[in-house]
C-alpha positions, 0 to 999 in steps of 0.5 A: 500500500505504501508504494502506491501512496508514495509513487502513485503507481501499482507496485512492480519491483522492476519498474518502480524500484528506482522511483521508490528509492528516490521517494524514500531518499526525499522523505528521509531527507525531509524528515531529517531537516524537519527534525533539525528545525524542531530541535533548534526551535526547542533550543531557542525556546528553552535558552531564553 
């Protein structure tokens, strides 16, 4: 179900594996950046 949501296509290993890897990389990078932003905001809030 997750591959369909991420790539918008039915799951076919040979065809969508590259798209899935790209989508996973983008999601991991975005979650990492969001995590850093949340941590920095928390530090700013508690350092005041």
